[in-house]
C-alpha positions as CSV (number, residue, x, y, z in Angstrom):
1,M,117.3,-71.3,163.4
2,P,118.3,-74.1,160.7
3,L,120.4,-72.9,158.0
4,I,118.3,-73.2,154.4
5,P,120.5,-74.1,151.5
6,E,120.4,-71.0,149.4
7,E,119.3,-71.6,145.3
8,P,122.2,-71.1,143.0
9,Q,121.4,-67.8,141.4
10,I,122.5,-67.6,137.3
11,H,123.5,-64.4,136.3
12,E,123.0,-63.3,132.6
13,S,127.0,-62.3,132.2
14,A,127.5,-66.1,133.0
15,Q,125.1,-67.5,130.3
16,G,126.7,-65.0,127.3
17,P,124.5,-63.2,125.0
18,R,121.0,-64.2,124.2
19,A,120.4,-64.6,120.5
20,T,118.3,-62.0,119.0
21,P,115.1,-63.5,117.3
22,A,115.7,-63.1,113.5
23,S,113.8,-64.2,110.5
24,G,116.9,-66.0,109.4
25,R,119.0,-68.5,110.9
26,T,122.4,-67.4,112.5
27,A,125.4,-69.3,112.8
28,P,126.0,-70.1,116.3
29,T,128.4,-68.1,118.3
30,P,130.7,-69.7,120.4
31,R,129.9,-69.7,124.3
32,P,132.5,-68.1,126.1
33,V,134.1,-70.3,128.9
34,P,132.1,-69.2,132.0
35,G,134.4,-67.6,134.5
36,P,134.6,-67.9,138.3
37,R,131.0,-67.6,139.8
38,P,130.3,-64.9,142.2
39,A,129.5,-65.6,145.3
40,A,125.6,-65.6,146.0
41,P,124.7,-62.8,148.4
42,S,123.2,-63.7,151.6
43,R,119.4,-63.2,151.7
44,P,118.0,-60.3,153.8
45,G,116.9,-61.4,157.1
46,R,118.9,-64.8,157.3
47,P,122.4,-63.9,158.7
48,G,124.8,-66.7,158.9
49,P,125.3,-68.5,162.4
50,L,127.2,-66.2,164.8
51,R,130.2,-67.8,166.8
52,P,129.0,-67.3,170.5
53,T,131.4,-64.9,172.3
54,P,133.8,-67.0,174.7
55,P,133.2,-66.0,178.5
56,V,135.4,-63.6,179.9
57,Q,137.7,-65.5,182.0
58,R,137.3,-63.3,185.6
59,T,140.0,-63.1,187.8
60,Q,139.8,-63.5,191.8
61,R,139.6,-59.9,192.0
62,D,136.5,-59.6,189.7
63,V,134.3,-62.4,191.4
64,A,131.9,-61.0,193.6
65,P,131.9,-62.4,197.5
66,A,128.6,-64.8,198.1
67,K,126.5,-63.4,199.7
68,P,125.2,-64.5,203.0
69,G,122.0,-66.3,203.1
70,P,119.4,-65.1,205.9
71,S,120.6,-66.0,209.1
72,G,118.9,-69.3,210.7
73,P,118.3,-69.8,214.5
74,A,121.2,-69.7,216.6
75,A,122.9,-72.6,217.5
76,P,122.4,-73.5,221.2
77,A,125.6,-72.9,223.2
78,A,127.5,-76.0,224.0
79,P,126.4,-76.7,227.6
80,A,129.2,-76.0,230.0
81,A,131.4,-78.8,231.3
82,T,130.5,-80.2,234.6
83,P,133.5,-81.6,236.8
84,H,133.6,-84.9,237.7
85,I,132.6,-86.2,241.3
86,Q,134.4,-88.7,243.5
87,L,133.2,-89.4,246.8
88,I,135.6,-90.7,249.6
89,P,133.7,-92.0,252.2
90,A,134.8,-90.9,256.1
91,S,133.4,-89.8,259.5
92,A,133.1,-86.1,260.3
93,E,136.1,-87.1,262.3
94,G,138.4,-88.5,259.7
95,A,137.3,-86.3,257.1
96,L,140.0,-84.1,257.1
97,D,142.6,-86.9,257.0
98,A,141.0,-88.2,253.9
99,A,141.4,-84.9,252.2
100,D,145.1,-84.7,252.9
101,E,145.5,-87.7,251.8
102,A,143.7,-87.1,248.6
103,V,145.5,-83.9,248.1
104,D,148.6,-86.3,248.5
105,L,147.6,-88.5,245.6
106,L,147.0,-85.6,243.5
107,L,150.3,-84.3,243.7
108,D,152.0,-87.3,243.5
109,S,149.9,-88.4,239.9
110,G,151.1,-84.8,238.6
111,R,148.6,-82.4,239.6
112,A,150.3,-78.7,240.0
113,P,149.8,-77.5,243.9
114,A,148.5,-74.6,242.2
115,D,145.7,-76.9,240.5
116,V,144.0,-77.8,243.9
117,L,141.3,-75.8,246.3
118,V,140.7,-77.4,249.6
119,I,137.2,-76.7,251.9
120,T,136.3,-77.7,255.2
121,T,132.8,-77.4,256.6
122,G,133.6,-77.9,260.1
123,S,137.0,-76.7,261.8
124,Q,139.8,-75.1,260.0
125,H,142.9,-76.7,258.2
126,P,145.7,-76.5,260.6
127,W,147.5,-74.5,257.5
128,A,144.6,-72.1,257.1
129,E,144.5,-71.6,260.8
130,H,148.6,-70.8,260.7
131,E,147.9,-68.1,257.5
132,L,145.1,-66.7,259.0
133,S,147.0,-65.9,262.3
134,F,149.7,-63.3,260.1
135,G,146.2,-61.5,258.7
136,E,143.7,-61.9,256.2
137,A,145.9,-59.8,253.7
138,S,148.6,-62.3,254.0
139,Y,146.4,-65.0,253.4
140,W,144.1,-63.9,250.6
141,A,147.7,-62.4,248.9
142,Q,148.6,-66.4,248.6
143,H,145.6,-67.3,247.4
144,D,145.6,-64.3,244.8
145,A,149.5,-65.5,244.1
146,G,148.0,-69.2,243.2
147,D,151.1,-70.7,243.5
148,D,150.5,-73.4,246.1
149,V,147.2,-75.6,247.4
150,F,145.0,-73.0,249.1
151,Y,142.6,-74.0,252.3
152,T,139.9,-72.4,253.2
153,D,136.5,-73.1,255.0
154,A,133.0,-72.8,254.2
155,A,132.4,-69.8,255.6
156,I,135.0,-67.7,253.4
157,A,134.8,-70.3,250.8
158,S,132.9,-67.9,248.2
159,R,135.8,-65.7,248.0
160,A,138.0,-68.5,246.6
161,A,138.4,-68.5,242.7
162,S,137.8,-71.9,240.6
163,R,140.4,-74.4,240.3
164,P,140.7,-77.5,238.2
165,V,140.4,-79.7,241.4
166,V,138.6,-78.9,244.5
167,V,138.7,-81.3,247.5
168,V,135.7,-80.6,250.2
169,A,136.5,-82.0,253.8
170,V,132.9,-82.3,255.5
171,N,134.2,-82.6,259.0
172,G,131.1,-81.2,260.8
173,G,128.5,-78.4,260.3
174,S,125.5,-80.0,258.3
175,A,124.2,-76.5,257.5
176,A,127.6,-75.3,256.6
177,A,127.9,-78.5,254.3
178,A,124.9,-77.8,252.6
179,T,126.2,-74.3,251.2
180,A,130.3,-75.5,250.6
181,L,129.1,-78.9,248.4
182,P,127.3,-76.6,245.8
183,L,129.7,-73.9,246.1
184,A,132.5,-76.3,245.4
185,H,130.7,-78.0,242.6
186,S,130.9,-74.3,241.1
187,R,134.2,-73.7,241.4
188,A,135.6,-77.2,240.6
189,G,136.8,-77.2,236.7
190,A,137.4,-80.9,236.1
191,L,137.2,-82.8,239.5
192,L,135.6,-82.6,243.0
193,I,136.3,-84.9,245.4
194,V,134.2,-85.1,248.6
195,C,135.3,-86.8,251.8
196,G,132.6,-87.4,254.5
197,D,129.7,-89.1,254.9
198,P,128.0,-90.6,251.7
199,Q,124.2,-90.3,253.0
200,Q,125.0,-86.8,253.8
201,I,126.9,-85.6,250.7
202,N,124.1,-87.3,248.3
203,S,121.4,-85.7,250.1
204,V,122.7,-82.3,249.3
205,L,124.4,-83.1,245.6
206,G,121.5,-85.5,244.6
207,A,121.7,-89.2,244.3
208,G,123.8,-90.9,242.0
209,V,127.1,-89.0,242.9
């Protein structure tokens, strides 16, 4: 509300005594020097301006945590990473040798032996044949230890755990290859190397491998 200047109020005491009318003319009475004027009382209903109360400084403890807004639709989960697929053309007779060469190159490039799983679709790898001669318990104990390259075939490969790199030697068995290749793809974490006939491999894994 805008402030209105207050009109000065002159009190009777400040004007001195009034002259009483008389028939005769009296000598003028010297007027006393007016003293300090009392402050004019404020009019009712017109209070003076109020200073706003300064805001209270809130400490970190006083600040209420913001309430979470309504949750929207859940963000779609990131798609699982698919392994890179590398195809090494080879005949059924040479697929096993090609797989051994691929493993040697992996180890020479710094891959740990425990990172590699080798699956054959036809005859077993000589290492697997040798280890299975001591019994399946000993054979799978080496798999569970995860200390070295592990060799298995398509018939029992489903029991093998995932590893960063899976090498498949398509050395025979069309039906076994059709089963082993999708399984190997699901077991490979980063890289899937397939050694065999490109046409057969593409027909199973799809074109553009």
